[in-house]
C-alpha positions as CSV (number, residue, x, y, z in Angstrom):
1,X,114.6,128.7,103.0
2,X,117.0,131.0,101.1
3,X,119.6,131.2,103.9
4,X,123.1,131.6,102.6
5,X,125.9,130.0,104.5
6,X,129.7,130.1,104.4
7,X,129.5,126.8,102.4
8,X,127.5,128.5,99.7
9,X,130.1,131.3,99.3
10,X,133.1,129.0,99.6
11,X,131.8,126.5,97.0
12,X,131.2,129.4,94.5
13,X,134.7,130.7,95.3
14,X,136.3,127.3,94.9
15,X,134.7,126.7,91.5
16,X,135.8,130.2,90.4
17,X,139.4,129.6,91.6
18,X,139.4,126.2,89.8
19,X,138.0,127.7,86.7
20,X,135.3,125.1,86.3
21,X,131.7,125.4,85.2
22,X,128.7,124.5,87.3
23,X,128.2,121.4,85.2
24,X,131.8,120.3,86.0
25,X,131.2,121.0,89.7
26,X,128.1,118.9,89.6
27,X,129.9,116.0,87.9
28,X,132.7,116.1,90.5
29,X,130.2,116.1,93.3
30,X,128.0,113.5,91.6
31,X,124.9,115.6,91.9
32,X,122.4,117.0,89.4
33,X,122.6,120.7,88.3
34,X,119.3,121.4,90.1
35,X,120.7,120.2,93.4
36,X,123.9,122.1,92.9
37,X,122.0,125.3,92.0
38,X,119.8,124.9,95.1
39,X,123.0,124.8,97.2
40,X,124.6,127.8,95.4
41,X,121.4,129.8,95.7
42,X,121.1,129.1,99.4
43,X,117.7,127.4,99.0
44,X,119.0,124.0,100.3
45,X,122.0,122.7,102.1
46,X,123.7,119.4,101.5
47,X,123.3,116.6,104.0
48,X,126.3,115.3,105.9
49,X,127.2,112.7,103.3
50,X,127.2,115.2,100.5
51,X,129.0,117.8,102.6
52,X,131.8,115.2,103.1
53,X,131.9,114.6,99.4
54,X,132.2,118.4,98.8
55,X,135.0,118.5,101.4
56,X,136.9,115.7,99.6
57,X,136.3,117.2,96.1
58,X,137.5,120.6,97.2
59,X,140.5,119.2,99.1
60,X,139.2,120.7,102.3
61,X,138.4,124.2,100.9
62,X,134.7,123.7,101.9
63,X,134.2,121.8,105.1
64,X,130.9,120.2,106.4
65,X,130.7,122.9,109.2
66,X,130.7,125.6,106.5
67,X,127.1,124.6,105.7
68,X,125.9,125.4,109.2
69,X,124.2,128.6,110.2
70,X,125.8,130.8,112.9
71,X,123.2,129.5,115.4
72,X,124.0,125.9,114.5
73,X,127.7,126.5,114.7
74,X,127.3,128.0,118.2
75,X,125.4,124.9,119.3
76,X,128.0,122.6,118.0
77,X,130.8,124.5,119.6
78,X,129.0,124.5,122.9
79,X,128.5,120.8,122.7
80,X,132.2,120.2,121.9
81,X,133.3,122.0,125.1
């Protein structure tokens, strides 16, 4: 897939600001390094449950909607109105 989202960028930014390693991020999110790397590389996106764990672990810095593509976000916004 290799489609980068805002979530990919924000998760990288958060870990940099926090000064933590990929391994520490993976531990905080309770995922393996391979899973985390696939998210950070934009090869996969977390499911809703994992996206909520990420939101909680990052104290709202990375929200579930941040993992959606622009097209998906437009569809969600349209459905909310």
